[in-house]
N, C-alpha and C positions, 0 to 999 in steps of 0.2 A: 466798199466804203460808201457812206451816204454822201449824196451830192445835193446841192440846192441851186436854184436858178435865181439870179438877181434880176433887177429891173432891166438891166442892159442885155438880158438873155445870155450873159456869159455864165458858164457853170463855175460854181465855187464849191470846192470840196470842203466840208466841215470836218476838220481834223485838228484836235488840240495838239499843241507842242508838248514836248517832254516837260514834266513838272520839275520845279527847282525849289530850293530852300525859300526863295522869295514868295513862292506860291503857298508854302506851308505857313509862312508868317502872315500872309494876306488872308488865308482861310481861317487861321486862328483868330485874327482880329475880327473877321466877319462873324465867326461863331460867338465870340465874346460880346460883340455888339448885339447880336441876335438874342443872346441870353439876357442881356441888360434891357433890351427893348421889350421882350416878352414879359418881364417882371413877374414871372410866376414859375412854377415848377414844371410846366408842360414840357419844356425841352429836356430837362433832366428825367422826367417820367418816360419820355420816348426812349431815351438812351438806356435807362435802367430796365425797362420792360424788355427791350430787345436783347440786352446783354444777359438777363436772367432767365430768358425763355428756355425751357427744357427741350431736348431734342425731340423731334416729332415721333420717332420710333418707340414702340412699347417694348421691344426686345432689348434687354439690357446690353447684350454683347454688341448688337448693332448700334445702340445708342452710345456706348463707350467708344467704339471705333469711329463713329460719325460725329462725335461730340465737337471736335475741333473744326470740322467742316461746317457743321451747323452754326457754331459760334461765329465763324468767319462770315457765313451768309447773313447772320443777324446783324453783324457789325456793318456789312455792306448795305443792308437795308436801312440801318440808321443813317449811314452816309447819304443815301438817296433822299431820305426824308429830310435830313438836315439841309442838303443842297436845295431841295424844293422849297423849304421854309425860308432859306436865305433869299431865294429868287422872289418869293411872294412878299416878304416883309422888308427886305433890304434890296429892292429891285435895282436901283441905280448903282449901288456899290458892287453888287454881284454882276450886273451887266458890264461894268468897267473891267472886272476881272475876266469875264468870259471873252470880251473883245481882245484883251491881251492874250488870252490862251489861244485864240485862233488868228491873231495878228490882223485885225481889221479895224477900220475907223468906225466911229459911231454911226456915220451916215451909211456905211456899208453894212454894219450890223443890223440897223433898223430896216434895211431893205431885204434881209434874208428871210427865208420862209418861217412861218410861225412855229414850227417844231425845232428850230435851231437850238434853243436853250435846252430842250429835252435831249437832243443828240449830244450836246456838250456834257450834260450830266451823266448820260449813259457812258460816254468815253471816260469821264473822270472816274467813275466808280469801277470801271473795268481796268483802269491803269494800275499797275503794281505799286506805283508811288502813293497813289491815293488809298489803296487798300492798306498799305503799310501805315500810312498816317492814321487812319481810323482804327486799325488794330492796336497800334501803340497808344493812341488816345484812350481807347477803352481800357487798356491795362492800367494806365495812369488813373483813370476814373475809378477803377476798382480798388486800387491802392489807396486813393484818397478816402473812399468809403470805409475801408478797413481802419485806417488811421483815425478817422472821425469817430467811428464806433468805439475804438479803444479809448480815445480821449474822452468821449462822452461818458463811458463806463467808469472812468477814473476821476471824472470831474468832481464827484461828491467827496472824494478823499482829500484830506488836507495835504498830503504829500503825493504829488503827481509824478510818477516815474515814467520815463519814456523808454520803451523797449528798443 
């Protein structure tokens, strides 16, 4: 496990605690704020491009077998990019969450090595709870896109039917 040395030369292991429902709520709120702050489609474009990327293999059988694995890898990549965006755009809010995840005060957090935030992001995306969050979020995102497409296609009709 990664360790960091604080100013007091006491070793502090950087390890996030188990994620909870409150973390999902906090992450959702941060993502919503990020999307509102960005005020453009860049966040959606990152998500969309990662989720629609075809498997790297040109062999159809390999592509079919590896499709779910590649999709999961793409979703995890989106999670990494999103967490990095949160850190750069909503630094204070994300820092507060990170401090909670490793159970340190602000003073302790600020004295940790410069790579601490990257270590936290790495642990987050490797955790089963975070993977699950991003996978489920991507499924919901895809369902929303399908519904929006259906709605837009039927928008011109006077009688809109909902399937």
